[in-house]
Each structure stands twice: as C-alpha cells, then as structure tokens.
N, C-alpha and C positions, 0 to 999 in steps of 0.2 A: 755475859760477854760474848759467848758463842753466837747468841741471836744477833747481836749487833754486828758481829763480823759477817755473818751470812747475809743479813740485810744489806750491808755495805757492798759485798760482792755482787748481789743481785742488782743493785742500783749502778754499779760500774759496768756491769755487763750490758744492762738495758741502755745506758748512755752512750756506750761505745758501739753498740750494735747499729744504731741509727737505721735509717731507711735505705733500701736497696738502690733507689734511683735518687741521686743528688743532683739538684738544678741550681745554677748560680746566676743571678741576675747581673750580668756584665754590661748592661745598657747604659749605666751611669744615670739612670732615671729611676724615680720612685713610680712603681707601677700600680695600677688599679686592680687589674686581674692578670693572671697567667694561667694559660690551660695547656696542658700537655695531653696529646692523644697518641697512644701506642697500640697500633692495631685497631681493635675495637673498644679498648679501655681508655677512659678519659678522667682527668681530675683537674679541678680548678682551685686556685688560691687567690686570696684577695689581699690588697694592701702590702705589696712586697717592696721593701726599700731597696735602693741602689746597693749593689754588691752583696746582697743578702743571699745565703745558701739555704735552701729548704729542700725537703725530700718527701719521697712516696715509696710505697711498696707495690706500686703498679706492676702488673705481670707483663712480661714480654712473651708472646707466642713463639713457637719454634720457627726457625727460618728467618730470612731477611724480612724485616717489618718496617713500615713507614712510621716515622715519628713526626708528628705535627705539633709545633709549638706556636702559640698564639699569645700575645700579650698587648696591653693597651695602657695608655696614660689618659690624662683628661683631653688631650689634643689629637692623639694619633693612635693607630692600631698597626701592628706588625704581625707577620706570620712567616714561618720557615718550615721547610720540610726536609727530612734527612731519612735515609734508608740504613737501618741497623745492619750489623754483621749477622750472619747465619746462626752464630752461637750466643747471641746476646741473651737468650733465655737462660743460659748456663753461667752467666757472669755473677759474681758475688756482689759487685758494685758497679753502677754505671753513673758516671759523672757527666753532666751536660752544662756547658758554659754557653750562654746565648747573649748576643749583642745584635743592634739593627743590621749589621752587615756580615755576621758569621754565626755559625753554631759548631761548637766542638763537642765531640762525644768520645769519651774514653771508657774502656772496660777494664775491670779487675777480675782475674779468675783465681 
C-alpha cells in the first residue's frame, strides 16, 4: 500500500510540475511547425493543433533576452519577436500566448 501511495505522489508531482515555458497556439489554426528561440536556445514542435498548450524547459539567460517565435501552416509562415524582462531567468513559469497579430508573455515568480 505504501508503495502505491509513493508512486501516486510521484506521478502527481511529475504531472503538475510541467514545463517551465508554456506556449499556447492562439492562432485558431492547426500548425505544421512552431519554433521558439530564446537567446541562443531553440526548440521546434510539429503538428500543433489550434488552441493547444505545449511546453519546454528551454533556458532563459540572465538579462533581457529576445524571444523569437516562428510558426507555419501549409499556406503561410509568421514570426514575432519580443524582449523578455531582465529577471525572466528567475521565473518559475513563463506563459506565451501567440496569434498572428500579437504575442503575450506572462511571468510567474
């Protein structure tokens, strides 16, 4: 019984921990690829559905850092750039909502 409780606790902690950077596809479109570049670090995802949230543990360097977000459908490509706050590297979670005409970045400390 004790082993089951310990395993359940580990699963809950793992599931709730999630990734540090959460991205949300607010484009209303299914996307072929999404690439985020933060400073010199980059990650790409494939086949992202409309309104889907996905994440990464990509690192933020200290200081204000450019965030470049690029995504594409079968017909079009978009990109947006944003400069993070100086203390982004210290945030517990960073949420990025993106759409063709805006990018919103929120930090949780």
